[in-house]
C-alpha positions in Angstrom: -17.5 0.4 56.0 -14.0 -0.6 55.1 -15.3 -3.5 52.9 -17.8 -1.1 51.2 -14.9 1.3 50.3 -12.8 -1.5 49.0 -15.6 -2.9 46.9 -16.2 0.6 45.4 -12.5 0.9 44.7 -12.6 -2.5 42.9 -15.6 -1.5 41.0 -13.9 1.7 39.7 -10.8 -0.2 38.9 -12.8 -2.7 36.9 -14.5 0.1 34.9 -11.1 1.5 34.2 -10.0 -1.8 32.9 -13.1 -2.3 30.7 -12.8 1.1 29.1 -10.4 -0.4 26.4 -13.0 -2.9 25.1 -14.9 -0.5 22.9 -11.6 0.5 21.3 -11.0 -3.1 20.2 -14.3 -3.0 18.3 -13.4 0.4 16.8 -10.1 -0.9 15.6 -11.7 -4.1 14.4 -14.0 -1.9 12.2 -10.9 -0.4 10.5 -9.2 -3.8 10.2 -12.2 -5.3 8.4 -12.1 -2.2 6.2 -8.5 -3.0 5.3 -9.3 -6.7 4.8 -12.2 -5.5 2.4 -9.6 -3.6 0.3 -7.1 -6.6 0.3 -9.9 -9.0 -0.7 -10.9 -6.6 -3.5 -7.3 -6.5 -4.8 -7.3 -10.3 -4.8 -10.5 -10.4 -6.8 -12.7 -11.8 -4.0 -15.4 -9.2 -4.3 -18.1 -11.0 -2.4 -15.5 -11.6 0.5 -14.8 -7.9 0.5 -18.5 -7.1 0.7 -18.8 -9.4 3.7 -15.7 -7.6 5.3 -17.5 -4.3 5.0 -20.6 -5.7 6.6 -18.5 -7.1 9.5 -17.0 -3.6 9.8 -20.6 -2.3 10.1 -21.4 -4.9 12.9 -18.2 -3.7 14.8 -19.3 -0.1 14.4 -22.7 -0.9 15.8 -21.2 -2.3 19.0 -18.4 0.0 19.8 -20.6 3.0 20.6 -23.0 0.9 22.7 -20.2 -0.6 24.7 -18.6 2.8 25.3 -21.8 4.1 26.7 -22.4 1.0 28.7 -18.9 1.2 30.3 -19.0 4.9 30.6 -15.9 5.4 28.5 -17.3 7.8 25.9 -14.7 10.4 25.0 -13.7 12.9 22.3 -10.8 10.6 21.4 -13.2 7.7 20.9 -15.5 9.8 18.7 -12.7 11.0 16.5 -11.2 7.5 16.3 -14.6 6.0 15.4 -14.9 8.6 12.5 -11.5 7.8 11.2 -12.2 4.1 11.2 -15.6 4.7 9.5 -13.8 6.7 6.8 -11.7 3.6 6.1 -14.4 1.0 6.2 -17.5 2.9 4.9 -16.0 5.5 2.5 -12.7 4.3 1.1 -13.2 0.5 1.1 -16.6 0.6 -0.8 -15.2 3.0 -3.4 -12.3 0.6 -4.1 -14.7 -2.3 -4.3 -17.1 -0.6 -6.7 -14.3 0.7 -9.0 -12.6 -2.8 -9.2 -15.9 -4.6 -9.8 -18.1 -2.2 -11.8 -16.3 1.0 -12.9 -12.8 -0.1 -13.9 -13.6 0.1 -17.6 -16.1 2.9 -17.4 -13.6 5.8 -17.5 -13.9 9.2 -15.9 -17.6 8.8 -15.1 -16.8 6.0 -12.7 -13.9 7.9 -11.1 -16.1 11.0 -10.7 -19.0 9.1 -9.0 -16.8 7.2 -6.7 -14.8 10.4 -5.8 -18.2 12.0 -5.0 -19.2 9.0 -2.9 -15.9 9.2 -1.0 -16.1 13.0 -0.4 -19.8 12.9 0.5 -19.1 10.1 3.0 -16.2 12.1 4.6 -18.4 15.2 4.8 -21.2 13.2 6.4 -18.9 11.9 9.1 -17.5 15.4 9.8 -21.1 16.9 10.0 -22.1 14.1 12.4 -19.2 14.8 14.7 -20.3 18.5 14.9 -23.9 17.7 15.5 -23.0 15.1 18.1 -21.5 17.8 20.2 -24.8 19.7 20.2 -27.1 19.3 23.1 -30.2 20.2 21.1 -30.0 17.6 18.4 -32.9 15.3 17.9 -31.5 11.8 18.6 -34.6 10.2 17.0 -33.2 10.9 13.5 -30.0 11.0 11.6 -29.8 14.0 9.2 -28.6 12.4 6.0 -28.0 8.8 5.2 -25.5 7.3 7.7 -22.3 6.1 6.0 -22.7 2.7 7.7 -26.1 2.2 6.1 -24.8 3.4 2.7 -21.8 1.0 2.8 -23.9 -1.9 4.0 -26.3 -1.3 1.2 -23.5 -1.3 -1.4 -22.0 -4.5 0.3 -25.3 -6.2 0.0 -25.7 -5.1 -3.6 -22.3 -6.6 -4.4 -23.0 -9.8 -2.6 -26.5 -10.3 -4.3 -26.0 -8.3 -7.4 -27.4 -11.0 -9.7 -30.7 -11.4 -7.8 -31.1 -7.6 -7.4 -30.4 -6.8 -11.1 -32.5 -9.7 -12.4 -35.5 -9.3 -10.0 -35.7 -5.8 -8.5 -33.5 -3.2 -10.2 -32.8 -4.4 -13.8 -31.4 -1.0 -14.9 -28.4 -1.6 -12.6 -27.0 -3.9 -15.4 -26.2 -0.7 -17.2 -23.0 0.9 -15.9 -24.4 4.4 -16.5 -27.5 3.7 -14.4 -25.5 1.9 -11.8 -23.3 5.1 -11.6 -26.5 7.2 -11.0 -27.6 4.8 -8.3 -24.3 5.3 -6.4 -24.6 9.0 -7.2 -27.9 9.1 -5.5 -26.6 7.3 -2.4 -23.7 9.8 -2.2 -26.0 12.8 -2.3 -28.4 11.2 0.3 -25.5 11.1 2.8 -25.2 14.9 2.7 -28.9 15.6 2.2 -31.3 17.1 4.8 -33.5 13.9 4.7 -34.1 12.6 8.2 -33.5 8.8 8.7 -34.9 7.2 11.8 -32.3 6.1 14.4 -34.9 3.9 16.2 -33.6 5.3 19.5 -36.9 6.5 20.9 -39.1 3.7 19.8 -40.9 1.8 22.7 -39.2 -1.5 23.7 -42.4 -3.5 22.8 -42.4 -2.1 19.3 -38.7 -2.8 18.9 -39.3 -6.4 20.1 -42.1 -6.9 17.6 -40.0 -5.3 14.8 -37.1 -7.5 15.8 -39.2 -10.6 15.6 -40.5 -9.7 12.2 -37.0 -8.9 10.9 -35.6 -12.2 12.3 -38.5 -14.2 10.8 -38.1 -12.5 7.5 -34.3 -13.1 7.6 -34.9 -16.8 8.1 -37.4 -17.0 5.3 -34.9 -15.0 3.1 -32.2 -17.5 3.8 -34.5 -20.4 3.0 -35.6 -18.9 -0.3 -32.3 -17.2 -1.3 -33.7 -13.7 -0.9 -31.4 -10.8 0.0 -33.5 -9.7 2.9 -31.0 -7.3 4.4 -30.7 -5.5 1.0 -34.4 -5.3 0.7 -34.8 -4.0 4.2 -32.2 -1.3 3.8 -33.5 -0.3 0.4 -37.0 0.0 1.8 -35.8 2.0 4.8 -34.1 4.5 2.4 -37.1 4.7 0.0 -39.7 5.2 2.8 -37.5 7.9 4.5 -37.1 9.9 1.3 -40.8 9.4 0.4 -41.8 10.7 3.8 -39.5 13.7 3.6 -40.8 14.7 0.1 -44.4 14.4 1.2 -43.8 16.4 4.3 -42.1 19.1 2.2 -44.8 19.2 -0.4 -47.6 19.6 2.3 -45.5 22.0 4.4 -45.3 19.7 7.4 -41.6 20.5 7.7 -39.5 23.5 6.7 
């Protein structure tokens, strides 16, 4: 019995020591956001875009690790939101201004201010909804800031391909501003976006295989697969919501 007690004590001590690991990922999220701003100031816009994407990867893992180690807390939740504000609200705004809207005038400042404020409001609303026991974890209400920032980072990294092959109107600064305006409004909209948390493992495995295969093909042929995937995810979610509204399937 003494050995069992000692093992349990060691196990508890190990968990206490591991609880700090998610914080490293949370802070790494903010650090990559800072690096994105620094790279923007140095004129390395593609490098800044990849820093924002790396921040998104860090954000993906910190919550999962916190739940795995049983170290979720209000402190971690608030810290995560603050870091998200840096990486997914502030850093993309600075990047977009420096690359596209620096010479546009008040329109660019207005749109980026709206993007920043909508992102901050989205994070605040998410913190409130996370405390609710009745929320549907299958969906995010409003476009997550991580997805919005990742889409913008992908747009910056692959702007020439996107503007020449998919969305030619983005070459016009006015229509590009409208595009960012739409992303900003989607973050605070009632549109539900799937979180993929209740999908069966077999379906997730099949989807992961398709995504990985598509990613490899995209790399081979120079296609921005991640941008196309995120853009499709947003368009399909909005279309589904509109159709459900029109036919009265949701209130």
